[in-house]
N, C-alpha and C positions, 0 to 999 in steps of 0.2 A: 503494500499500498505506500503510495507516495504522499509525504504530507508536505505543506509549504509553512516557512516560518513567518511570523507577522510581526511587524515592528512595534504595533500599538500592544498595550497590556491586554486589553479586552479580548482581542483576537489570539494572542497566547493563550490567555485563560479557557478560550472556548473551544481552541485547538485540542488543548491536554484533556477538557472536559471531554470531547467527542473521541478522542482516542481511548480514554480510560472507559468510557461507555461500550466501544466497539469491543474492545476486548473481554469486557464484562459478560456480554452479550454470547461471544463466541465462547466463555468458559463456561457459561451455562447450558450449552448444549445446542448452540446454533448450527453446528456442522459436525455431522457423524464423523468418526476416524474410519479410512478405509483400511482393509485387513484382506487376507487371502486366505483360501481353502482348496486343498488339493484332494479331488475324490477320486478313487482308483475302483474300477469296476473290471470285472472279467464274467463273460457269458459263456455258460456250459451247454445254452440251449442249440439245437439244432439250426435253427432257423435265425434270422438277422434279426437282433434286437435293437430299439431305438430308446432313447430315453432323455429326458430334460431334467434341469434343476429347477426347483421354485423355491421364491423367498417366503417366508411365512409372516414377513414384518412389512412388506412392500407389494400391496395388494397387484396382480396383475404381472410383477416380474418376474423374467425367469433366464434361464441360460440355455442354450446359447444365445436366443431372444426369441419372442412371442412368434410364433409359427414355423418356428427352427427345430432340429433334432440332433443330437449325436447318435453316432451309429455304431455299435458293435458287431461286427460281418467276421469276427475270428473268434479263437479262444484263447486270446494273447489280455495281460493286463493291461487295460488303457485307462490313461491318469487325464483327469480334467483340472485345470486350475482356474480358479475365478477369484475375480475382485468383488468383495463383497462389505458390507457394515459392519465393523466390530460387533460381536456378540450377535448379529443377526442367525436365524434359524433356517437352514438350509435343506429342504427335502427334496429326495430323486424321484422318480419316475418313470418306471420301462415299461415296456410293454413289447411283444412280437409284432413287428412290422407287418401292417394290414389286420392285426388282430389285438383290438386295444382290449378285448374282454379277457386275454391272458396279459397280467400284469405283476409288475412287483412296486412296493413301496406306495407312493400314492396314484401311481398310474399315471395314464394320460390326463394332461389337464389339470393335475393335482385335483383329482375327485374324489379321491377315496382316503380314509384314515389308514394309518400305518403302526406299526410298533418298529421301534429301531430303524427308520429311514431318513432321521434328521439329524444334522449335524451343525456344530455352532461355529460360525466363521471366527476363529481365534488364531489365524495364522499355521493352522498346522495340517496334518493329513491324515486321511482316513485308513483303516484296513482295506483290505482288498473288499469288496462288494461282491459276493459271488450270486451270479441270477443261474438258479437251477431251474431246471423242467420241473 
């Protein structure tokens, strides 16, 4: 932030007050801290599996982007690293391509409830999330 020094006393006091107020608002939660989370997936399903990651704090926010998906078309461990807000809860939803009724986690579009499919954005890395038939 660029500031200008005023020669008048009133201007200097106003500038100092404005700077202090700006710092106070930022400290009170005006801006969220950015963090990363790495999720690792392995599909053991014989068909291609698609998945997306869904924020549980920001409605409609998903990775890779709304309307797009990640693809698991091998049996290897695949990693996805994303930028998210510190402490944000991220859930995975995976499904067999063209068969949204066969799913893991919250499934297609974050439509289902799950157990153990959400992770906190804390700069860490998950264990391998294995998707079995």
